[in-house]
C-alpha positions in Angstrom: -9.7 15.5 -12.0 -12.7 16.2 -9.9 -12.5 19.9 -10.7 -12.6 19.2 -14.4 -9.5 21.3 -14.9 -6.7 18.9 -14.0 -4.9 16.0 -15.7 -1.9 14.0 -14.7 0.8 12.1 -16.6 3.0 9.4 -15.3 6.6 9.5 -16.7 9.1 6.7 -16.4 12.9 6.9 -16.8 15.4 4.3 -17.7 18.0 6.0 -15.4 18.9 5.7 -11.9 17.3 7.9 -9.3 20.5 10.0 -8.9 20.7 10.6 -12.6 17.1 11.7 -12.8 17.6 14.1 -9.9 20.4 15.7 -11.6 18.4 16.3 -14.7 15.2 17.4 -13.1 15.8 21.2 -13.5 16.4 20.7 -17.2 13.3 18.5 -17.5 11.2 21.1 -15.7 12.2 23.7 -18.1 10.9 21.6 -21.0 7.4 21.5 -19.4 4.9 24.0 -20.8 3.8 26.9 -18.5 0.8 27.9 -20.7 -2.1 27.4 -21.1 -1.9 25.2 -18.0 0.4 25.5 -15.1 2.4 22.3 -14.5 3.9 20.7 -11.4 6.6 18.1 -11.3 6.2 15.7 -8.4 7.1 12.2 -7.4 10.0 10.6 -5.5 12.8 12.0 -7.5 11.3 15.4 -7.4 10.7 15.3 -3.7 14.3 14.2 -3.0 15.7 16.9 -5.2 13.5 19.5 -3.5 14.6 18.3 0.0 18.4 18.7 -1.0 17.8 22.2 -2.4 15.7 23.4 0.6 18.2 22.0 3.2 21.0 23.8 1.4 18.9 27.0 1.5 18.1 26.5 5.2 21.8 25.9 6.2 22.9 29.1 4.5 20.0 31.1 6.0 20.8 29.6 9.5 24.4 30.7 9.2 23.5 34.2 8.3 21.3 34.4 11.3 23.4 32.6 13.9 26.8 34.1 13.1 26.0 37.8 13.6 24.0 37.1 16.8 26.8 34.9 18.1 29.3 37.6 17.4 27.3 40.2 19.4 26.9 37.8 22.3 30.7 37.1 22.2 31.4 40.9 22.3 29.2 41.0 25.5 30.8 37.8 27.0 34.4 39.0 26.5 34.1 42.7 26.5 36.9 43.1 23.8 36.8 42.9 20.1 39.7 40.5 19.5 38.5 37.9 22.0 35.1 38.1 20.5 36.4 37.4 17.0 38.4 34.4 17.7 35.5 32.0 18.2 33.8 33.1 15.1 37.0 32.9 13.2 37.5 29.2 14.4 34.0 28.3 13.4 34.4 29.9 9.9 37.4 27.7 9.4 36.1 24.6 11.0 32.8 24.3 9.0 34.3 24.8 5.4 37.1 22.4 6.2 34.7 19.8 7.4 32.5 20.2 4.3 35.6 19.8 2.1 36.5 16.4 3.8 32.9 15.3 3.6 32.7 16.2 0.0 35.5 13.7 -0.7 33.6 11.0 1.2 30.3 11.9 -0.4 31.9 11.6 -3.9 32.1 7.8 -3.3 29.3 7.0 -0.9 25.5 7.8 -0.6 25.2 10.7 1.9 22.3 11.7 4.0 20.9 15.1 3.2 20.8 16.0 6.8 24.5 16.0 7.0 24.4 19.5 5.8 22.3 20.7 8.8 24.2 18.5 11.3 27.6 19.7 10.3 26.6 23.3 10.3 24.8 23.3 13.6 27.4 21.1 15.4 30.4 22.8 13.7 29.3 26.4 14.5 28.2 25.4 18.0 31.2 23.4 19.4 33.8 25.5 17.6 32.4 28.6 19.3 32.2 26.7 22.6 35.7 25.3 22.5 37.2 28.7 21.5 35.2 30.3 24.3 36.7 27.8 26.9 40.2 28.2 25.6 40.1 32.0 25.3 38.6 32.4 28.7 41.1 30.2 30.4 43.9 32.0 28.6 42.7 35.4 29.9 42.3 34.0 33.4 46.0 32.7 33.4 47.3 36.1 32.1 45.3 37.7 35.0 47.3 35.5 37.4 50.5 37.1 36.2 51.7 34.3 33.9 53.6 35.1 30.8 52.0 34.5 27.4 53.9 31.1 26.7 53.0 30.0 30.3 49.4 31.1 29.9 49.1 29.2 26.6 50.7 26.1 28.0 48.5 26.1 31.1 45.5 26.7 28.9 46.2 23.7 26.7 47.1 21.5 29.8 43.7 22.3 31.5 41.1 23.5 29.1 42.7 21.8 26.2 42.5 18.4 27.9 38.9 18.8 28.7 38.2 19.8 25.1 40.0 16.7 23.9 37.9 14.4 26.2 34.7 16.4 25.4 35.3 16.1 21.6 36.0 12.4 21.9 32.7 11.9 23.7 30.9 13.8 20.9 32.6 11.7 18.3 31.7 8.5 20.1 28.0 9.4 19.9 28.1 10.2 16.2 30.2 7.0 15.4 27.5 5.1 17.1 25.3 5.7 14.1 27.5 3.4 12.1 26.1 0.5 14.1 22.6 1.2 12.8 23.8 -0.4 9.6 22.2 1.9 7.0 24.3 4.0 4.7 22.4 7.2 5.2 23.0 6.9 9.0 26.6 5.9 8.6 27.3 9.0 6.5 25.6 11.1 9.1 27.8 9.6 11.7 31.0 10.1 9.7 30.0 13.7 8.9 29.4 14.5 12.5 32.7 12.8 13.6 34.6 14.8 10.9 33.3 18.3 12.0 33.9 17.4 15.7 37.4 16.2 15.0 38.0 19.4 12.9 36.9 21.6 15.7 39.0 19.9 18.3 42.2 20.0 16.1 41.5 23.7 15.3 41.0 24.5 19.1 44.2 22.5 20.1 46.5 23.7 17.4 45.4 26.8 15.5 43.8 28.6 18.5 47.0 28.3 20.8 49.0 29.6 17.9 46.8 32.6 17.5 46.8 33.2 21.3 50.5 33.1 21.3 50.7 35.7 18.5 47.9 38.0 20.0 49.3 37.6 23.5 48.1 40.4 26.0 46.5 42.1 23.0 43.7 39.7 23.6 42.3 42.4 25.9 42.7 45.2 23.4 39.9 47.0 21.5 37.6 47.0 24.6 34.0 47.5 24.3 32.9 50.5 26.5 31.5 49.5 29.9 31.3 45.7 29.0 34.9 45.1 29.5 34.9 46.2 33.1 32.3 43.5 33.8 34.0 40.7 32.1 37.7 41.1 32.0 39.8 39.3 34.6 41.9 41.8 36.5 45.7 41.4 36.8 46.7 39.7 39.9 43.1 38.8 40.8 42.9 35.6 43.0 39.9 33.3 42.4 40.7 31.2 45.5 38.6 33.3 47.8 35.8 34.0 45.2 32.3 33.7 46.7 30.1 34.8 43.9 26.7 33.6 42.6 27.8 30.1 41.5 29.6 29.6 44.7 26.6 30.5 46.9 24.3 28.4 44.6 26.5 25.3 45.0 26.5 25.5 48.8 22.7 26.1 48.8 22.2 23.1 46.7 24.5 20.9 48.7 22.7 21.8 52.0 19.6 19.9 50.7 20.9 17.4 48.2 18.2 14.8 48.7 15.4 17.4 48.1 17.1 18.9 45.1 17.6 15.4 43.5 14.1 14.3 44.0 12.4 17.6 42.8 14.8 18.0 39.7 14.3 14.3 38.7 10.6 14.5 39.0 10.6 17.8 36.8 12.8 16.2 34.2 10.7 12.9 34.2 7.5 14.9 33.8 9.0 16.9 30.8 10.0 13.6 29.2 6.8 11.8 29.9 5.2 12.5 26.4 7.9 10.3 25.0 5.9 7.2 26.2 3.3 8.0 23.5 5.7 8.7 20.7 4.6 7.7 17.2 7.3 7.4 14.4 6.8 8.0 10.8 8.2 9.4 7.5 6.6 12.4 6.2 8.3 12.6 2.9 6.4 15.3 0.7 4.7 16.6 3.8 8.0 17.7 5.2 8.3 20.2 2.4 6.7 23.6 2.9 3.3 24.3 1.4 4.8 26.8 -1.0 7.0 24.3 -2.6 5.7 23.4 -6.2 6.6 19.8 -5.6 4.4 19.8 -2.5 1.7 21.7 -4.3 1.6 19.1 -7.2 1.4 16.3 -4.8 -1.5 17.9 -2.9 -3.3 18.6 -6.2 -2.8 15.1 -7.4 -4.3 13.6 -4.1 -7.2 16.0 -4.0 -8.2 15.9 -7.6 -7.6 12.2 -8.3 -9.0 10.2 -5.3 -8.2 7.0 -7.2 -4.6 7.9 -7.2 -2.8 6.7 -4.1 1.0 6.9 -3.6 0.6 4.4 -0.7 -0.8 1.6 -2.9 0.0 -1.9 -1.4 1.5 -4.6 -3.4 1.8 -8.3 -2.7 4.4 -10.6 -4.4 3.2 -14.2 -4.3 5.6 -17.0 -5.2 5.1 -20.7 -5.2 7.1 -22.4 -2.4 8.1 -25.5 -4.4 9.2 -23.5 -7.7 6.2 -24.7 -9.9 4.5 -22.4 -12.1 2.1 -19.9 -10.5 -0.5 -20.9 -13.2 -0.7 -24.5 -11.8 -4.1 -25.5 -10.4 -2.9 -25.7 -6.7 -1.1 -22.4 -6.8 -4.1 -20.7 -8.5 -6.3 -22.2 -5.7 -4.1 -20.7 -3.0 -4.0 -17.4 -4.8 -7.8 -17.4 -4.9 -7.9 -17.9 -1.2 -5.5 -15.0 -0.7 -7.5 -12.8 -3.0 -10.8 -13.6 -1.3 -9.4 -12.9 2.1 -7.9 -9.6 1.0 -11.4 -8.6 -0.2 -12.7 -8.9 3.3 -10.0 -6.7 4.9 -11.0 -3.1 6.0 -9.3 -0.2 4.1 -8.6 -2.4 1.1 -10.3 -2.0 -2.2 -9.8 -2.8 -6.0 -8.0 -6.0 -5.5 -6.1 -7.0 -8.7 -4.6 -10.4 -9.2 -4.6 -13.3 -11.6 -8.0 -14.4 -10.4 -9.4 -10.9 -9.8 -8.7 -9.0 -13.1 -10.0 -5.4 -13.8 -13.0 -5.6 -16.0 -13.3 -3.5 -19.0 -16.6 -2.4 -20.8 -16.0 -4.5 -23.9 -14.9 -7.6 -22.0 -17.1 -10.3 -20.3 -16.6 -10.8 -16.7 -14.9 -14.0 -15.8 -15.3 -15.9 -12.6 -12.3 -17.3 -10.6 -13.0 -20.9 -11.9 -13.2 -19.7 -15.5 -9.8 -17.8 -15.2 -8.2 -20.8 -13.6 -9.3 -23.0 -16.4 -7.9 -20.5 -19.0 -4.6 -20.4 -17.1 -4.0 -24.1 -16.6 -4.8 -25.0 -20.2 -2.9 -22.1 -21.7 -6.1 -20.9 -23.5 -5.7 -17.4 -22.0 -3.1 -16.8 -24.7 -5.9 -16.6 -27.3 -7.2 -13.6 -25.5 -4.9 -10.6 -26.2 -6.1 -8.5 -23.4 -5.7 -11.4 -20.9 -2.4 -12.3 -22.2 -1.1 -8.8 -21.8 -2.4 -8.7 -18.2 -0.7 -12.1 -17.5 2.6 -10.9 -18.9 2.6 -7.6 -17.0 1.8 -9.3 -13.6 3.2 -12.9 -13.8 6.6 -14.6 -14.4 7.2 -18.3 -13.8 6.6 -19.0 -10.2 5.7 -15.4 -9.2 2.9 -13.0 -9.6 2.0 -9.6 -8.5 -1.3 -8.6 -6.5 -2.1 -5.0 -6.2 -4.7 -3.1 -4.3 -5.9 0.3 -3.3 -6.1 1.6 0.3 -7.8 4.5 2.0 -5.3 4.7 5.0 -3.0 7.6 5.3 0.6 6.9 4.6 2.6 6.0 7.8 -0.5 6.3 9.9 -1.1 3.8 12.8 -3.9 2.1 10.6 -1.5 1.7 7.7 1.2 0.1 9.8 -1.4 -2.2 11.5 -2.7 -3.2 8.0 0.9 -4.1 6.8 1.4 -6.2 10.0 -1.9 -7.9 9.5 -1.3 -8.9 6.0 2.1 -10.3 6.8 1.0 -12.3 9.9 -1.9 -14.0 8.1 -0.2 -15.0 5.0 0.4 -18.7 5.7 -3.2 -19.3 6.9 -4.8 -17.7 3.8 -2.2 -18.6 1.1 -1.0 -22.1 1.5 1.8 -23.3 -0.8 2.7 -19.6 -1.5 5.4 -17.4 -0.1 3.7 -13.9 0.3 5.8 -10.6 0.4 3.9 -7.4 1.2 5.3 -4.3 -0.2 4.6 -0.7 -1.6 5.7 2.5 0.1 3.9 1.8 3.4 5.7 -1.5 3.5 9.0 0.1 2.9 8.5 2.6 5.5 7.6 -0.1 8.1 10.6 -2.2 7.2 12.9 0.8 7.3 11.7 1.8 10.8 11.9 -1.9 12.1 15.5 -2.1 10.7 16.5 1.2 12.3 15.2 0.4 15.7 16.3 -3.2 15.8 19.9 -2.0 15.5 19.5 1.2 17.7 20.2 -0.8 20.9 23.6 -1.8 19.6 24.4 1.8 19.0 23.3 2.8 22.5 25.3 0.0 24.0 28.4 1.1 22.1 28.0 4.7 22.9 27.5 4.1 26.8 30.4 1.7 27.1 32.9 3.8 25.1 31.8 6.9 26.9 32.1 5.3 30.3 35.5 4.0 29.5 36.7 7.4 28.3 35.3 9.3 31.3 36.7 6.5 33.5 40.2 7.2 32.2 39.8 11.0 32.3 38.4 11.4 35.9 39.9 8.3 37.5 36.5 7.6 39.1 34.1 4.6 38.9 31.0 6.5 39.8 31.3 9.8 38.1 31.0 8.4 34.5 28.0 6.4 35.5 26.3 9.4 37.0 27.2 11.5 34.0 25.6 8.9 31.7 22.4 8.7 33.8 22.1 12.5 33.6 22.6 12.5 30.0 19.7 10.0 29.6 17.5 12.4 31.5 18.3 15.3 29.2 17.9 13.3 26.0 14.5 12.1 27.4 13.3 15.7 27.9 14.3 16.5 24.3 12.3 13.5 23.1 9.2 14.5 25.2 9.2 18.1 23.8 9.5 16.8 20.3 6.3 14.6 20.9 4.6 17.7 22.5 5.4 20.0 19.7 5.6 18.0 16.5 3.4 14.9 17.1 0.7 16.7 19.3 1.0 20.0 17.2 1.5 22.6 20.0 3.3 25.8 18.8 2.9 24.7 15.2 2.0 28.3 14.4 5.0 29.8 16.0 7.3 27.3 14.4 5.4 27.4 11.1 4.6 23.8 10.4 1.7 21.4 10.1 1.7 18.5 12.4 1.3 15.1 10.7 0.8 13.3 13.9 4.3 11.8 14.4 7.9 12.4 14.8 10.2 11.7 11.9 11.5 8.1 12.4 15.2 9.0 12.0 15.3 12.0 14.3 15.3 10.3 17.7 18.2 8.1 16.7 20.1 11.1 15.1 19.4 13.2 18.2 20.4 10.5 20.7 23.7 9.8 19.1 24.4 13.6 18.7 23.1 14.7 22.0 24.7 12.1 24.1 28.1 13.7 23.3 26.9 17.3 23.2 25.1 17.0 26.6 28.2 15.5 28.0 30.1 18.5 26.8 29.4 20.9 29.7 29.5 17.9 32.2 33.0 17.2 31.1 34.2 20.8 31.5 32.5 21.1 34.9 33.9 17.9 36.4 37.2 18.4 34.9 37.5 21.7 36.8 36.1 20.2 40.0 38.6 17.5 39.7 41.5 20.0 39.2 40.3 21.7 42.5 40.0 18.3 44.3 43.5 17.4 43.4 44.7 20.7 45.0 42.6 20.5 48.2 41.1 17.0 48.6 38.0 18.7 49.9 34.9 17.3 47.9 32.5 20.1 49.0 34.9 23.0 48.4 35.9 21.4 45.0 32.4 21.3 43.8 31.6 24.9 44.8 34.9 26.3 43.5 34.6 24.2 40.3 31.2 25.6 39.6 32.2 29.1 40.6 35.0 29.0 38.0 33.0 27.3 35.2 29.4 28.6 35.8 29.7 31.7 33.9 31.6 30.4 31.0 29.5 27.2 30.6 26.3 29.4 30.7 27.7 31.6 28.0 28.8 28.7 25.9 25.3 27.1 26.2 23.8 30.4 25.3 26.0 30.7 22.1 25.1 27.1 21.2 21.4 27.6 21.6 21.7 30.7 19.3 22.9 28.4 16.7 20.4 25.6 17.2 17.5 28.0 17.6 18.3 29.3 14.1 17.7 25.9 12.7 14.5 25.5 14.7 13.0 28.2 12.5 14.1 26.9 9.1 11.8 25.3 6.4 12.0 21.6 6.5 10.3 19.8 9.5 13.1 17.3 10.1 15.5 20.2 10.5 13.1 22.0 12.8 13.0 18.7 14.8 16.8 18.4 15.0 17.2 22.1 16.0 14.5 22.1 18.7 15.8 18.8 20.2 19.3 20.1 20.4 18.2 23.4 21.9 16.1 21.8 24.6 18.8 19.2 25.5 21.6 21.8 25.8 19.3 24.2 27.8 18.3 21.4 30.3 21.9 20.2 30.7 23.4 23.7 31.2 20.6 25.3 33.2 19.3 22.5 35.3 21.5 19.4 35.4 24.8 21.1 35.8 23.7 23.8 38.2 21.4 21.6 40.3 21.7 17.8 39.9 25.6 17.7 39.6 26.2 19.6 42.9 23.6 17.6 44.7 24.7 14.1 43.7 28.4 15.1 44.2 27.4 15.9 47.7 25.4 12.7 48.3 28.3 10.6 46.9 30.9 12.5 49.0 34.4 10.8 49.0 32.9 8.0 46.8 33.0 10.5 43.9 36.7 9.8 43.6 36.8 6.1 44.2 38.9 4.1 42.0 40.1 0.5 42.4 43.7 0.4 43.9 43.5 3.9 45.2 42.5 4.6 48.9 39.5 6.8 49.6 40.3 10.3 50.8 38.9 10.8 54.4 35.7 12.8 54.7 36.1 16.5 54.4 39.5 16.1 53.0 
């Protein structure tokens, strides 16, 4: 190396990547530790390190999130038993989900991010669903209902909202299947499994536990806190005029102003997404303390000639004739000469541009062509070996070095330039541009060419589901539009933080100038359901009140009054879980954690409290319009 102290060796295996990864730890132990320090790096080592660190991050996040969530639940409920139930449900849901996913992963390639997604979503929605069910159960007990009646009313009301909410989240995850890549499919199936497990636990196990615990749900009270949070027996909520009630009426007095101001704020927060740059960081997503990352950094620093982003071109004759024929060699010469004129490319190696050795004479393109067409090259052992290693029948390999950074804008543009000019500079040849940079470009292009199909499925399926739930044409459409706003804000924050590098010191990462290419798709599919979560709970309670009174304004205010506190608490608990993942080790996990945190906060703190009441007021009786059902008169 340039420091005079480093060397590297390239090792090839005759096994699949999966088999190599399973044996890497044993192989690492065979490497000497003295007199020199050895580093094992490369694709298999990077993949193995990502899996190991992801597993450690998941365990660390659980250790942080669960105790903090438990303390928050004690504050929310004010009693020990009520606070334990959501944690218990989460601790059952997540292991059960991993058991089911293990069966799937035994037969299918599975994305390493499944561990993070299943944990954060499993913990978050299990706690949220338990919170909604337990809160409604205590509310029904406070109204004087018996335990069986309270359980029945809880399942009928909050249970229905949980069922539809869970279905919207599952729809989002299942949208990943339409991307058409196995890693995304596995992520979608994993997310759907954990959501289904949480819904089933909330609708079966939790009601059974509530039936057994009964009125003891209010036992083991936390001093002082229980007086603030526990519903009082016989307490009526019909005449409640608390903070949320007053907020709803304040917003509904100036609905147009609120809609314009809030929409402008959300659009401004989401504005950075217009300059989003996508890429795949690979080894740079590992922490700088990782031996695999250290080995890669040393390799690139001490051996400038080594470039993991080397470009390759496969040239094939279009008519199936030998690549060593005169016409094909002439086309290959044109291609090689054109490549030598391109910026960022060097050391072009092809049949007509062979690497020179000190003991060998330099041969011109014409001389090489004559040797190839006559077969005389076989008399030169070095040249014969070169042809054998690069050429077969109608196909040959062209390799070149590049000084562009992997997955940079220049690298992507160079790939596109090489692919768009092949016909003009390589007649009679079919040219395929590859290498790591080419793989990344093709992967991203495939992802985002199928992304619209996933979006279309999610929006249509979600609209139909909410149409059936609310019996309204406009409310599902409004909910979808608001979801798009919250997701766009999450995207904008990701660009601001991870692409532009703000708060990198706080979050302990080094910006590489782009957002991981898979993250926006993963976040959209996950967040579209998760952001809809609180909208479903709020609108279901508003609809419940509207069916009783027929008064749109009162229904909105009373629905927000009854759900404002519990939804805020649920969002806070979910943010505790997602924030724990924001401070993990891997950059991709940080991006997922921060994106979810931002979207849930925006949905719960801004959209639900301001935009929903304002738009409900503007639509008035049209909120509840459904074909075949007459509109209720205004103020009724």
